C-alpha positions as CSV (number, residue, x, y, z in Angstrom):
1,M,0.0,0.0,0.0
2,V,1.3,3.5,-0.9
3,D,1.6,6.1,1.9
4,C,-1.5,8.3,1.9
5,C,0.8,11.4,2.0
6,S,2.7,10.4,-1.1
7,A,0.6,12.3,-3.5
8,P,1.9,12.8,-7.1
9,G,4.2,15.7,-7.4
10,L,6.2,15.0,-4.3
11,L,9.9,15.6,-5.1
12,P,12.2,12.5,-4.2
13,F,14.6,13.3,-1.4
14,E,17.6,12.9,-3.6
15,Q,16.3,15.3,-6.2
16,A,15.5,17.8,-3.6
17,M,18.9,17.6,-2.2
18,E,20.7,18.0,-5.5
19,K,18.3,20.9,-6.6
20,M,18.9,22.8,-3.3
21,L,22.7,22.3,-3.3
22,S,23.0,23.3,-6.8
23,A,21.1,26.5,-6.0
24,I,23.4,27.4,-3.1
25,K,26.2,29.9,-4.0
26,P,29.0,29.8,-1.2
27,I,29.9,33.1,0.5
28,N,33.3,34.7,-0.7
29,E,34.2,37.2,2.1
30,T,37.0,36.2,4.3
31,E,38.7,37.4,7.4
32,T,42.0,36.7,9.3
33,I,41.6,35.6,12.8
34,S,43.7,34.3,15.6
35,L,44.4,30.7,15.8
36,A,42.7,30.5,19.2
37,L,39.5,31.6,17.5
38,G,39.6,29.1,14.7
39,L,37.6,26.1,16.1
40,N,34.9,25.2,13.6
41,R,35.9,28.1,11.2
42,V,36.3,27.1,7.4
43,L,39.7,27.7,5.9
44,A,39.6,30.2,3.0
45,R,43.1,28.9,1.6
46,N,45.3,26.0,1.5
47,I,47.9,25.6,4.2
48,S,51.4,24.1,3.7
49,S,54.0,23.4,6.4
50,P,56.5,26.2,7.0
51,L,58.8,23.6,8.8
52,N,59.5,20.0,9.7
53,V,57.5,18.4,12.4
54,P,59.3,17.3,14.3
55,P,62.1,19.8,13.4
56,H,64.9,17.5,14.4
57,H,65.5,13.7,15.3
58,N,64.5,13.2,18.7
59,S,64.1,10.5,21.4
60,A,60.7,8.5,21.7
61,M,61.9,7.3,25.2
62,D,63.6,8.3,28.4
63,G,66.8,6.3,28.2
64,Y,70.3,6.5,26.6
65,A,71.4,7.6,23.1
66,F,74.5,6.0,21.5
67,K,76.2,4.6,18.3
68,L,74.9,1.1,17.8
69,A,78.5,0.1,16.7
70,S,79.5,0.6,20.4
71,L,77.6,-2.6,21.4
72,Q,79.3,-4.8,19.0
73,T,82.2,-5.5,21.4
74,T,80.7,-4.7,24.8
75,D,77.5,-4.2,26.8
76,K,78.9,-1.5,29.0
77,L,79.2,2.2,27.8
78,T,80.4,5.2,29.5
79,L,78.0,8.0,30.2
80,I,79.4,11.4,29.2
81,G,76.5,13.9,29.2
82,R,72.8,14.7,28.9
83,S,70.4,15.7,26.3
84,M,67.1,17.3,27.6
85,A,64.0,18.8,26.0
86,G,65.1,22.3,25.1
87,A,68.7,21.7,26.4
88,P,70.4,19.4,23.8
89,F,73.8,17.8,24.2
90,Q,76.5,19.8,22.6
91,G,79.6,17.6,22.8
92,E,80.6,14.5,20.7
93,C,79.6,11.0,21.6
94,K,82.2,8.5,20.5
95,I,82.4,4.7,20.3
96,G,82.0,3.1,23.7
97,E,80.1,6.3,25.0
98,C,76.5,7.1,25.7
99,I,74.3,10.1,26.5
100,R,71.4,10.3,28.8
101,I,68.4,11.4,26.8
102,M,64.7,12.4,27.7
103,T,61.6,11.9,25.8
104,G,61.4,14.7,23.0
105,A,65.0,15.7,23.5
106,K,67.0,16.2,20.5
107,L,69.1,13.3,19.4
108,P,72.9,14.3,19.1
109,S,74.1,14.1,15.7
110,C,76.8,11.6,16.8
111,C,74.1,9.1,17.9
112,D,72.0,6.8,15.9
113,T,70.1,4.6,18.4
114,V,68.2,5.1,21.7
115,E,67.5,2.3,24.4
116,M,64.9,2.9,27.0
117,Q,66.1,3.3,30.7
118,E,64.1,0.2,31.8
119,N,66.5,-2.0,29.8
120,C,69.7,-0.5,31.3
121,Q,71.5,-0.6,34.6
122,A,73.3,2.3,35.8
123,N,76.4,2.1,38.0
124,D,77.8,5.8,38.3
125,T,79.0,6.5,34.8
126,K,78.9,2.9,33.6
127,I,75.7,2.0,31.7
128,T,74.9,-1.7,31.1
129,F,72.6,-2.5,28.2
130,L,70.7,-5.5,28.8
131,E,69.0,-6.1,25.5
132,A,70.2,-6.2,21.9
133,R,69.1,-3.2,19.8
134,E,68.6,-2.3,16.2
135,F,69.8,0.6,14.2
136,N,67.6,3.7,14.7
137,D,65.5,2.2,17.6
138,N,63.3,4.6,19.5
139,I,64.0,7.6,17.4
140,R,61.4,10.1,15.9
141,F,62.8,11.3,12.7
142,T,62.8,14.9,11.2
143,G,59.7,15.7,9.3
144,E,58.1,12.2,10.3
145,D,54.7,13.8,11.1
146,I,54.9,16.7,8.6
147,A,57.6,17.6,6.1
148,I,58.4,21.2,5.2
149,N,56.3,22.5,2.2
150,Q,53.8,19.5,2.7
151,A,50.2,20.3,2.2
152,V,48.4,20.2,5.6
153,F,44.9,21.6,5.1
154,S,43.0,22.6,2.1
155,Q,40.6,25.4,1.4
156,G,37.1,24.5,2.8
157,K,38.6,22.5,5.7
158,K,36.4,23.1,9.0
159,L,39.0,23.3,11.7
160,S,38.5,20.7,14.5
161,A,40.2,20.9,18.1
162,I,42.9,18.5,16.6
163,D,43.4,20.7,13.6
164,I,44.1,23.7,15.9
165,G,46.8,21.7,17.6
166,V,48.4,20.7,14.3
167,L,48.5,24.3,13.2
168,A,49.8,25.2,16.5
169,S,52.7,22.7,16.1
170,L,53.6,24.5,12.8
171,G,53.9,27.8,14.6
172,V,51.1,29.2,12.5
173,P,49.4,32.2,14.7
174,T,46.6,33.3,12.5
175,V,44.5,31.8,9.8
176,E,42.3,33.1,6.9
177,V,38.7,31.7,7.2
178,Y,35.4,32.6,5.4
179,R,33.3,35.1,7.4
180,K,30.6,33.5,9.6
181,I,27.1,33.3,7.9
182,T,24.1,34.6,9.7
183,V,21.0,32.7,10.2
184,A,17.6,34.1,11.2
185,V,15.4,31.7,13.0
186,L,11.7,32.2,13.7
187,A,8.5,30.1,14.7
188,T,5.1,30.6,13.5
189,G,1.9,29.8,15.3
190,D,-0.8,31.3,17.4
191,E,-0.6,28.4,19.8
192,L,3.0,28.6,20.6
193,K,4.3,30.0,24.0
194,S,8.0,30.2,25.2
195,P,9.2,28.2,28.1
196,G,8.3,30.0,31.3
197,E,4.9,31.5,30.0
198,T,1.6,30.1,31.0
199,L,-0.1,27.9,28.7
200,N,-3.8,28.6,27.9
201,D,-6.2,26.2,26.6
202,G,-4.9,24.7,23.3
203,D,-1.3,26.3,23.8
204,I,1.9,24.3,23.5
205,Y,5.4,25.2,24.3
206,E,7.5,26.1,21.3
207,S,10.6,23.9,21.0
208,N,11.6,23.8,17.3
209,S,13.7,27.1,17.4
210,H,15.4,26.1,20.7
211,A,16.6,22.8,19.2
212,L,17.4,24.4,15.9
213,I,19.5,27.2,17.4
214,A,21.4,24.5,19.4
215,M,22.2,22.7,16.2
216,L,23.2,26.0,14.4
217,T,25.5,26.7,17.5
218,K,27.4,23.5,16.4
219,L,27.8,24.9,12.9
220,N,29.4,28.2,14.4
221,V,27.1,30.5,12.7
222,T,25.7,33.8,13.9
223,V,22.1,33.3,14.9
224,I,19.4,36.0,15.1
225,N,16.4,34.7,17.1
226,F,13.2,36.4,15.9
227,G,11.1,34.2,18.4
228,I,7.5,33.4,17.9
229,I,5.5,35.1,15.1
230,A,1.6,34.9,15.3
231,D,-0.3,33.5,12.5
232,D,-0.9,36.8,10.8
233,E,0.0,37.5,7.3
234,Q,1.3,41.1,7.8
235,A,3.3,40.0,10.9
236,I,4.9,37.1,9.0
237,R,5.7,39.3,6.1
238,A,7.3,42.0,8.2
239,A,9.4,39.3,10.0
240,F,10.6,37.9,6.6
241,E,11.5,41.2,5.3
242,Q,13.5,42.2,8.4
243,A,15.1,38.8,8.5
244,D,16.1,38.9,4.8
245,Q,17.8,42.2,5.5
246,Q,19.9,40.9,8.3
247,A,20.6,37.4,7.5
248,D,22.2,35.1,4.8
249,V,19.6,32.4,5.6
250,V,16.2,32.6,7.0
251,I,14.7,29.4,8.7
252,S,11.2,29.1,10.0
253,S,9.1,26.4,11.4
254,G,5.4,26.0,10.7
255,G,3.2,27.5,8.2
256,V,4.3,25.5,5.2
257,S,1.4,23.2,5.2
258,V,-2.0,23.7,3.5
259,G,-4.1,25.1,6.5
260,D,-6.1,28.3,6.2
261,A,-3.5,30.0,8.5
262,D,-0.4,28.9,6.9
263,Y,0.9,31.9,5.3
264,T,4.5,31.2,4.9
265,K,4.3,29.5,1.4
266,L,2.1,32.4,0.3
267,I,4.5,35.1,1.5
268,L,7.6,33.4,0.1
269,E,5.9,33.4,-3.3
270,Q,5.3,37.0,-3.0
271,L,8.8,38.1,-1.6
272,G,11.0,35.8,-3.5
273,E,10.8,32.5,-5.2
274,I,10.2,28.7,-4.2
275,G,12.7,26.3,-5.4
276,F,10.5,23.3,-4.2
277,W,7.9,22.5,-1.7
278,K,7.0,19.1,-0.2
279,I,9.3,16.3,-0.4
280,A,8.7,12.5,-0.5
281,M,10.4,12.0,2.8
282,K,9.0,11.0,6.2
283,P,9.1,12.7,8.6
284,G,9.1,16.2,6.8
285,K,6.9,16.1,3.7
286,P,5.9,19.9,4.0
287,F,9.6,21.2,3.8
288,A,10.2,24.4,1.5
289,F,13.2,25.7,0.0
290,G,13.5,29.2,-1.8
291,K,15.1,32.3,-2.3
292,L,14.3,35.8,-0.6
293,P,15.8,39.0,-2.2
294,N,19.0,38.7,-0.1
295,S,18.9,35.3,1.5
296,Y,18.0,31.6,1.2
297,F,14.9,30.4,2.8
298,F,14.2,27.1,4.6
299,G,10.7,26.4,5.8
300,L,10.6,23.6,8.2
301,P,7.3,21.8,9.1
302,G,5.7,22.6,12.5
303,N,5.9,19.2,14.0
304,P,9.0,18.9,16.1
305,V,10.5,15.7,14.8
306,S,9.6,16.7,11.2
307,A,11.4,20.1,11.8
308,L,14.6,18.5,13.3
309,V,14.9,15.9,10.6
310,T,14.5,18.1,7.8
311,A,16.9,20.6,9.3
312,H,19.4,17.9,10.0
313,Q,19.2,16.1,6.7
314,L,18.5,19.1,4.3
315,A,19.3,22.5,5.9
316,V,22.6,21.6,7.4
317,P,24.3,20.4,4.2
318,A,23.1,23.6,2.5
319,L,24.5,25.6,5.3
320,L,27.8,23.8,5.1
321,K,28.0,24.5,1.3
322,L,27.2,28.2,2.0
323,Q,30.2,28.3,4.4
324,H,32.4,26.7,1.9
325,A,32.8,23.8,4.2
326,Q,33.6,20.3,2.9
327,A,30.4,18.3,3.9
328,K,31.0,15.0,5.4
329,K,28.9,12.3,3.8
330,L,27.5,10.2,6.7
331,P,28.0,6.5,5.8
332,L,25.2,4.0,5.7
333,L,26.0,0.9,7.9
334,K,24.2,-2.4,6.9
335,V,22.8,-3.6,10.3
336,K,20.2,-6.2,11.3
337,T,17.0,-4.7,12.8
338,A,15.9,-6.2,16.2
339,T,12.4,-5.0,15.7
340,Q,9.9,-5.0,13.1
341,L,9.6,-1.6,11.3
342,N,6.3,-0.3,10.1
343,K,6.5,1.6,6.7
344,R,4.2,2.2,3.7
345,A,5.8,2.5,0.2
346,G,6.0,6.2,-1.1
347,R,8.4,8.2,0.9
348,M,11.9,7.9,2.0
349,D,11.8,7.3,5.9
350,F,14.2,8.3,8.5
351,Q,13.1,6.1,11.4
352,R,14.7,6.9,14.9
353,A,16.5,4.2,16.3
354,V,19.3,2.9,18.8
355,L,22.4,1.2,17.4
356,S,24.1,-1.2,20.0
357,T,25.9,-4.5,20.2
358,N,24.2,-7.7,21.4
359,Q,25.6,-10.4,23.7
360,Q,27.1,-12.1,20.7
361,G,29.0,-9.0,19.7
362,E,26.7,-8.4,16.7
363,M,25.5,-4.9,15.9
364,M,21.7,-4.5,16.2
365,V,19.3,-1.6,15.5
366,T,16.3,-1.1,17.5
367,S,13.5,1.2,16.8
368,T,12.8,3.9,19.6
369,G,9.1,2.9,19.2
370,S,6.3,5.1,17.9
371,Q,7.6,7.2,15.0
372,G,5.0,10.0,15.1
373,S,6.2,13.4,14.0
374,G,5.3,14.9,17.2
375,I,7.2,12.6,19.5
376,L,10.3,14.5,20.2
377,T,11.6,11.8,22.5
378,S,12.0,9.5,19.6
379,M,14.9,11.8,18.6
380,S,16.4,12.3,22.2
381,T,16.6,8.5,22.9
382,A,18.1,7.8,19.6
383,N,21.6,7.7,18.2
384,C,20.8,6.8,14.6
385,Y,18.3,6.8,11.9
386,I,17.1,3.8,10.0
387,V,17.0,5.0,6.3
388,L,14.3,3.1,4.4
389,P,14.1,3.9,0.8
390,A,10.8,5.1,-0.8
391,S,9.9,1.8,-2.3
392,Q,10.3,0.0,0.9
393,G,7.3,-1.4,2.8
394,N,7.2,-3.0,6.2
395,V,10.4,-4.6,7.3
396,P,10.4,-7.8,9.4
397,A,12.7,-8.2,12.4
398,N,16.2,-9.6,11.7
399,E,16.2,-8.1,8.2
400,I,19.3,-5.9,7.1
401,V,18.7,-2.2,7.0
402,N,20.6,0.9,6.3
403,V,21.7,2.8,9.4
404,Q,23.0,6.4,9.6
405,L,24.6,7.4,12.9
406,F,23.7,10.7,14.3
407,D,26.6,13.1,13.9
408,D,27.8,15.9,16.4
409,V,25.5,18.5,15.0
410,I,22.3,16.6,16.2
411,Q,23.8,15.0,19.4
């Protein structure tokens, strides 16, 4: 049986993604910032290494450095000096001699091997080596991690905490990045109240913008929160016009369905243009993408699960492209489902689930239960989507399904 919401004319999910991304033109403005402010910013130019990392041969152990040839005739060497991190040995280590060396300390040019201290016995200046060693043991070599002039990061790289560390190891004090994009967020609905307000009969607390702004924080964008806008055509129009003047992107939730009070689509058609409206996906059929005079527009459904899934699956990739960021394609895992999955053919389905390991060590995926678009706990208790193609019907337990783990944007 075909899904009753899968009317002719719904745009397949893959086509919607392709159409949307092809319409997004990345920003070009850049700025130079301190490396300390670089987390989650997107590089505007390639970075090559100005030096070798490490800059010199150094010891991987606390121990003793020496010429391997010294142990060909004896297992006892004479200690003649020390090489410490930041205070290298300056003399010459001859055959039959050794140098006390600390982890990370520069290897004297006259030495070619290091032995860890646990395999040595020290008696004043006489060091006995208890095990046979091989040439270049326990040495970190110049440029072993990064060679001078080596390409390190490319334009479009979003900097992680580890990336910041790598750049610091290169002595890079500043980075050129694309400017932050600005996203205006608003929710429409007469029934919506902010947390802390008193609910009247028929009211509900608005949650979409709170979850969405938290997700946007992970993308390191500047957010303008327009709050809750009443279901009034003039109020919504004024909010859209103001948001369009202030932001690169306008994201609304609610008002893109077909109800009498759903003005979003109407106003979008009047102020700008609609790229598409209604997608063959579940949850999230009434999703709209379009262009206002100065900004891109994403109209999310009002139901909270639908809003979050469409934001995650559609809006986030578009925002990454707008930032020039290299989007990470989340892999699909082939996993056996522990529970039966109910589905009607017609729309691609993103069912919420928990991926875990059973007692036999097998990965299994278990539905979070009811998949209603208003059940927000189905998202909070999940750690993945079960992605079912549009043609798929019901899935019995123990069948193999495609699983997409949640990324750090949504968790």
